[in-house]
C-alpha positions in Angstrom: 84.0 104.9 130.8 85.4 106.4 127.7 83.3 107.6 124.6 84.2 106.0 121.5 85.6 108.0 118.8 83.2 109.0 116.0 84.3 109.2 112.4 82.6 112.0 110.4 80.7 111.4 107.2 83.6 112.4 105.0 86.0 110.0 106.8 83.7 107.2 106.3 83.1 108.0 102.6 86.9 108.3 102.0 87.5 104.9 103.5 84.7 103.5 101.3 86.1 105.2 98.1 89.6 103.7 99.0 88.5 100.2 99.5 86.5 100.2 96.2 89.6 101.5 94.7 91.3 98.7 95.9 89.0 96.1 94.9 88.8 97.8 91.4 92.8 97.0 91.5 92.8 93.5 92.2 92.8 93.2 95.9 90.3 90.5 97.5 87.3 91.6 99.6 89.2 90.0 102.6 92.2 92.2 102.1 90.3 95.8 101.2 88.9 96.3 105.0 92.4 95.4 106.6 94.4 97.6 104.6 92.2 100.7 104.2 91.2 100.5 108.0 94.8 100.7 109.1 95.6 103.8 110.8 96.9 106.7 108.7 
């Protein structure tokens, strides 16, 4: 079985900050995870 890719703490914090920014600019709670978790 393949091991899952782990995200670094820096990557997690960056994603959380992006989601927070989106919520502050008017995105809904349902939209923020979908957009911020899309592959770069």
